[in-house]
N, CA, C and O of each residue as an XYZ file, in Angstrom:
460
protein
N     248.389    -17.277     86.025
C     249.175    -17.119     84.867
C     250.633    -17.501     85.154
O     251.288    -18.122     84.316
N     251.136    -17.133     86.330
C     252.491    -17.543     86.722
C     252.664    -19.039     86.644
O     253.637    -19.542     86.082
N     251.682    -19.764     87.231
C     251.713    -21.220     87.223
C     251.746    -21.821     85.850
O     252.452    -22.803     85.620
N     250.996    -21.256     84.926
C     250.980    -21.783     83.568
C     252.321    -21.526     82.883
O     252.843    -22.406     82.198
N     252.879    -20.339     83.058
C     254.119    -20.015     82.424
C     255.280    -20.777     82.916
O     256.210    -21.076     82.166
N     255.241    -21.110     84.219
C     256.353    -21.902     84.828
C     256.032    -23.369     85.010
O     256.849    -24.091     85.581
N     254.900    -23.843     84.561
C     254.458    -25.234     84.863
C     254.925    -26.263     83.766
O     254.637    -27.455     83.872
N     255.627    -25.786     82.746
C     256.072    -26.717     81.720
C     257.178    -27.577     82.271
O     258.198    -27.055     82.722
N     257.004    -28.887     82.248
C     258.026    -29.832     82.715
C     258.033    -30.964     81.726
O     257.186    -31.066     80.839
N     259.010    -31.802     81.908
C     259.020    -33.093     81.149
C     258.191    -34.066     82.032
O     258.418    -34.155     83.239
N     257.250    -34.774     81.428
C     256.465    -35.721     82.211
C     257.347    -36.794     82.793
O     258.159    -37.405     82.099
N     257.177    -37.009     84.057
C     257.980    -38.058     84.753
C     257.471    -39.414     84.349
O     256.282    -39.572     84.071
N     258.381    -40.438     84.308
C     257.872    -41.782     83.992
C     256.869    -42.231     84.991
O     256.830    -41.699     86.100
N     256.049    -43.193     84.649
C     255.000    -43.666     85.493
C     255.551    -44.236     86.797
O     254.842    -44.297     87.802
N     256.853    -44.664     86.775
C     257.444    -45.210     87.977
C     257.649    -44.112     89.042
O     257.600    -44.430     90.230
N     257.869    -42.871     88.684
C     258.032    -41.775     89.577
C     256.683    -41.050     89.757
O     256.536    -39.906     89.327
N     255.729    -41.695     90.375
C     254.397    -41.143     90.465
C     254.401    -39.891     91.381
O     253.544    -39.022     91.221
N     255.334    -39.787     92.318
C     255.365    -38.649     93.207
C     255.699    -37.384     92.427
O     255.202    -36.320     92.797
N     256.501    -37.432     91.382
C     256.908    -36.291     90.570
C     255.871    -35.955     89.479
O     255.833    -34.830     88.980
N     255.049    -36.921     89.121
C     254.098    -36.789     88.069
C     252.724    -36.515     88.634
O     252.118    -37.416     89.213
N     252.202    -35.293     88.491
C     250.913    -35.050     89.074
C     249.778    -35.667     88.334
O     248.745    -35.988     88.922
N     249.945    -35.837     87.080
C     248.948    -36.458     86.219
C     249.544    -37.608     85.448
O     250.649    -37.498     84.917
N     248.843    -38.684     85.383
C     249.332    -39.877     84.617
C     248.695    -39.809     83.252
O     247.720    -40.505     82.969
N     249.272    -38.935     82.379
C     248.689    -38.729     81.057
C     249.765    -39.065     79.984
O     250.968    -39.075     80.243
N     249.265    -39.327     78.812
C     250.124    -39.534     77.675
C     250.177    -38.244     76.916
O     249.114    -37.755     76.532
N     251.314    -37.647     76.664
C     251.457    -36.423     75.964
C     251.700    -36.718     74.516
O     252.759    -37.221     74.140
N     250.700    -36.401     73.684
C     250.799    -36.707     72.260
C     251.533    -35.615     71.545
O     251.831    -34.566     72.116
N     251.827    -35.866     70.277
C     252.573    -34.878     69.498
C     251.728    -33.589     69.311
O     250.532    -33.650     69.025
N     252.357    -32.484     69.474
C     251.665    -31.180     69.421
C     251.130    -30.748     70.758
O     250.540    -29.672     70.860
N     251.320    -31.570     71.820
C     250.867    -31.203     73.141
C     252.106    -31.121     74.052
O     253.171    -31.645     73.724
N     251.938    -30.458     75.191
C     253.028    -30.242     76.148
C     252.498    -30.534     77.530
O     251.335    -30.258     77.825
N     253.343    -31.093     78.385
C     252.996    -31.365     79.772
C     253.152    -30.106     80.559
O     254.222    -29.499     80.581
N     252.055    -29.698     81.228
C     252.097    -28.505     82.073
C     251.305    -28.799     83.399
O     250.092    -29.005     83.359
N     251.948    -28.813     84.462
C     251.371    -29.144     85.753
C     250.252    -28.180     86.184
O     249.406    -28.561     86.993
N     250.227    -26.969     85.677
C     249.201    -26.009     86.105
C     247.914    -26.159     85.358
O     246.933    -25.533     85.758
N     247.834    -26.916     84.331
C     246.637    -27.063     83.530
C     245.814    -28.247     83.970
O     246.362    -29.279     84.356
N     244.495    -28.109     83.915
C     243.642    -29.295     84.217
C     243.942    -30.379     83.221
O     243.926    -30.153     82.011
N     244.215    -31.562     83.736
C     244.618    -32.670     82.836
C     246.091    -32.696     82.504
O     246.570    -33.626     81.856
N     246.819    -31.668     82.948
C     248.293    -31.511     82.744
C     248.721    -31.548     81.310
O     249.883    -31.859     81.049
N     247.853    -31.249     80.343
C     248.252    -31.149     78.930
C     247.763    -29.855     78.340
O     246.630    -29.430     78.566
N     248.662    -29.222     77.560
C     248.288    -27.956     76.911
C     248.907    -28.030     75.511
O     249.934    -28.669     75.280
N     248.213    -27.331     74.578
C     248.677    -27.341     73.191
C     249.626    -26.186     72.889
O     250.244    -26.165     71.824
N     249.754    -25.220     73.807
C     250.667    -24.088     73.540
C     252.117    -24.441     73.958
O     252.326    -24.902     75.081
N     253.060    -24.245     73.125
C     254.454    -24.538     73.484
C     254.934    -23.540     74.574
O     254.329    -22.479     74.728
N     255.962    -23.849     75.297
C     256.462    -22.961     76.287
C     256.830    -21.617     75.691
O     257.692    -21.575     74.813
N     256.225    -20.514     76.118
C     256.473    -19.214     75.549
C     257.745    -18.487     76.066
O     258.273    -17.584     75.416
N     258.215    -18.922     77.268
C     259.374    -18.252     77.868
C     260.564    -19.217     78.062
O     260.411    -20.431     78.198
N     261.748    -18.599     78.065
C     262.980    -19.318     78.258
C     263.853    -18.422     79.097
O     263.684    -17.203     79.073
N     264.795    -18.998     79.848
C     265.791    -18.236     80.524
C     266.563    -17.361     79.564
O     266.880    -17.773     78.448
N     266.864    -16.157     80.000
C     267.718    -15.204     79.265
C     267.071    -14.825     77.881
O     267.805    -14.573     76.925
N     265.779    -14.786     77.776
C     265.123    -14.404     76.525
C     264.987    -12.897     76.413
O     264.746    -12.385     75.320
N     265.133    -12.175     77.515
C     265.086    -10.694     77.445
C     266.290    -10.137     78.250
O     266.900    -10.858     79.039
N     266.608     -8.880     78.043
C     267.616     -8.198     78.780
C     266.994     -7.085     79.553
O     266.385     -6.195     78.960
N     267.124     -7.094     80.888
C     266.585     -6.054     81.730
C     267.535     -4.871     81.809
O     268.752     -5.052     81.855
N     266.999     -3.688     81.824
C     267.848     -2.465     81.907
C     268.668     -2.373     83.194
O     269.759     -1.804     83.210
N     268.116     -2.950     84.283
C     268.865     -2.863     85.531
C     269.725     -4.149     85.801
O     270.160     -4.393     86.927
N     269.939     -4.921     84.768
C     270.729     -6.147     84.853
C     270.211     -7.199     85.765
O     270.970     -8.008     86.297
N     268.887     -7.197     85.958
C     268.241     -8.323     86.703
C     268.390     -9.584     85.959
O     268.147     -9.610     84.753
N     268.796    -10.695     86.641
C     268.877    -11.975     85.872
C     267.565    -12.339     85.249
O     266.529    -12.322     85.912
N     267.595    -12.666     83.985
C     266.370    -12.990     83.200
C     266.067    -14.477     83.382
O     266.244    -15.266     82.454
N     265.620    -14.852     84.553
C     265.232    -16.245     84.754
C     263.837    -16.439     84.287
O     263.129    -15.457     84.062
N     263.409    -17.632     84.131
C     262.051    -17.992     83.740
C     261.105    -17.474     84.755
O     260.093    -16.880     84.381
N     261.364    -17.658     86.040
C     260.506    -17.164     87.101
C     260.362    -15.685     87.097
O     259.251    -15.183     87.268
N     261.479    -14.920     86.902
C     261.389    -13.498     86.853
C     260.559    -12.990     85.682
O     259.768    -12.059     85.830
N     260.741    -13.596     84.533
C     259.975    -13.184     83.340
C     258.469    -13.474     83.601
O     257.619    -12.640     83.286
N     258.142    -14.671     84.184
C     256.714    -15.012     84.421
C     256.161    -14.051     85.473
O     255.015    -13.620     85.342
N     256.910    -13.702     86.493
C     256.426    -12.757     87.495
C     256.134    -11.401     86.829
O     255.105    -10.787     87.111
N     257.015    -10.940     85.966
C     256.834     -9.640     85.345
C     255.527     -9.685     84.438
O     254.748     -8.731     84.414
N     255.341    -10.762     83.746
C     254.179    -10.862     82.861
C     252.877    -10.927     83.749
O     251.897    -10.249     83.442
N     252.877    -11.705     84.793
C     251.680    -11.830     85.639
C     251.383    -10.463     86.322
O     250.225    -10.064     86.438
N     252.424     -9.774     86.759
C     252.224     -8.454     87.372
C     251.626     -7.452     86.355
O     250.701     -6.698     86.656
N     252.206     -7.487     85.138
C     251.605     -6.579     84.160
C     250.183     -6.890     83.832
O     249.360     -5.982     83.719
N     249.864     -8.165     83.673
C     248.468     -8.475     83.350
C     247.538     -8.164     84.488
O     246.381     -7.826     84.237
N     247.981     -8.258     85.751
C     247.130     -7.839     86.885
C     246.909     -6.327     86.834
O     245.797     -5.845     87.049
N     247.979     -5.589     86.549
C     247.806     -4.138     86.400
C     246.893     -3.769     85.211
O     246.065     -2.867     85.332
N     247.037     -4.443     84.092
C     246.255     -4.130     82.915
C     244.765     -4.454     83.169
O     243.891     -3.827     82.572
N     244.470     -5.445     84.067
C     243.092     -5.787     84.341
C     242.463     -4.692     85.175
O     241.285     -4.384     84.993
N     243.244     -4.075     86.119
C     242.716     -3.049     87.008
C     243.688     -1.942     87.222
O     244.265     -1.855     88.306
N     243.909     -1.081     86.255
C     244.954     -0.026     86.356
C     244.695      0.944     87.468
O     245.624      1.585     87.961
N     243.375      1.076     87.904
C     243.039      2.063     88.928
C     243.050      1.390     90.354
O     242.579      2.015     91.304
N     243.551      0.195     90.513
C     243.534     -0.496     91.785
C     244.277      0.273     92.853
O     243.739      0.431     93.949
N     245.459      0.755     92.608
C     246.262      1.501     93.595
C     245.535      2.755     94.030
O     245.582      3.100     95.211
N     244.849      3.468     93.106
C     244.077      4.658     93.516
C     242.951      4.271     94.382
O     242.657      4.986     95.340
N     242.295      3.183     94.117
C     241.162      2.774     94.970
C     241.649      2.376     96.306
O     240.933      2.615     97.278
N     242.840      1.769     96.465
C     243.419      1.411     97.766
C     243.746      2.638     98.538
O     243.489      2.669     99.741
N     244.314      3.688     97.914
C     244.623      4.911     98.578
C     243.330      5.568     99.072
O     243.283      6.052    100.203
N     242.265      5.592     98.230
C     241.004      6.156     98.680
C     240.448      5.388     99.817
O     239.885      5.979    100.738
N     240.582      4.044     99.799
C     240.044      3.216    100.880
C     240.723      3.555    102.228
O     240.053      3.613    103.259
N     242.005      3.769    102.216
C     242.718      4.147    103.454
C     242.202      5.468    103.960
O     241.996      5.619    105.165
N     241.985      6.435    103.085
C     241.465      7.741    103.523
C     240.056      7.613    104.101
O     239.724      8.272    105.086
N     239.219      6.752    103.479
C     237.855      6.544    103.983
C     237.872      5.901    105.374
O     237.118      6.307    106.259
N     238.724      4.911    105.559
C     238.787      4.242    106.888
C     239.278      5.247    107.957
O     238.755      5.286    109.071
N     240.290      6.054    107.596
C     240.765      7.083    108.567
C     239.658      8.038    108.911
O     239.456      8.361    110.082
N     238.917      8.508    107.886
C     237.813      9.427    108.099
C     236.764      8.817    109.019
O     236.279      9.480    109.936
N     236.406      7.533    108.773
C     235.419      6.896    109.618
C     235.881      6.692    111.039
O     235.077      6.752    111.969
N     237.163      6.452    111.220
C     237.732      6.344    112.587
C     237.628      7.667    113.294
O     237.188      7.712    114.442
N     238.014      8.737    112.656
C     237.898     10.063    113.282
C     236.452     10.444    113.568
O     236.160     11.014    114.619
N     235.562     10.142    112.666
C     234.150     10.450    112.809
C     233.541      9.677    113.951
O     232.681     10.209    114.654
N     233.966      8.397    114.173
C     233.506      7.610    115.299
C     233.950      8.196    116.591
O     233.177      8.230    117.548
N     235.188      8.669    116.663
C     235.681      9.310    117.862
C     234.863     10.571    118.187
O     234.465     10.801    119.329
N     234.621     11.405    117.104
C     233.840     12.630    117.342
C     232.408     12.346    117.784
O     231.867     13.042    118.642
N     231.796     11.314    117.190
C     230.407     10.967    117.581
C     230.359     10.471    119.016
O     229.410     10.759    119.746
N     231.390      9.717    119.425
C     231.406      9.223    120.812
C     231.548     10.374    121.753
O     230.909     10.388    122.805
N     232.412     11.400    121.397
C     232.588     12.580    122.294
C     231.260     13.342    122.368
O     230.849     13.766    123.448
N     230.595     13.515    121.236
C     229.319     14.231    121.238
C     228.285     13.534    122.073
O     227.549     14.180    122.820
N     228.215     12.241    121.964
C     227.259     11.407    122.769
C     227.553     11.578    124.271
O     226.630     11.762    125.065
N     228.842     11.517    124.660
C     229.142     11.733    126.062
C     228.747     13.072    126.554
O     228.273     13.204    127.682
N     228.930     14.091    125.732
C     228.603     15.465    126.150
C     227.045     15.667    126.249
O     226.555     16.311    127.177
N     226.340     15.131    125.326
C     224.881     15.316    125.306
C     224.243     14.545    126.501
O     223.319     15.062    127.129
N     224.709     13.357    126.810
C     224.095     12.496    127.777
C     224.716     12.618    129.192
O     224.288     11.905    130.099
N     225.692     13.488    129.393
C     226.364     13.561    130.703
C     225.469     14.033    131.826
O     225.627     13.612    132.972
N     224.502     14.931    131.495
C     223.615     15.457    132.590
C     222.449     14.591    132.919
O     221.700     14.916    133.840
N     222.239     13.461    132.194
C     221.118     12.586    132.452
C     221.496     11.641    133.580
O     222.525     10.967    133.519
N     220.659     11.595    134.612
C     220.899     10.727    135.784
C     220.251      9.358    135.548
O     219.160      9.264    134.987
N     220.925      8.324    135.976
C     220.401      6.982    135.826
C     219.459      6.654    136.900
O     218.916      5.550    136.929
């Protein structure tokens, strides 16, 4: 999503092939976007610099706005992700402690057995 929001560029002339990822003709009603397959998209650029005011006076650059949108959409897709990560850390710690305890029990049970 970040790539699509920040990928709007002016298509470089065919002479500057290094700057132009796709050699396409952008027709009316279409826009050049390096993040899209074929480098053409029908949606106009939705973001511009200074289109919002942040409460903490963060500069409202295109990249900052795109980062905020991508972060929000990732959270909206999985709002419980942080809780699952916290639970995962607890489970790994529990398994680590359990492994140590099982190793100690094995040593105690098998210590009187002669080889």
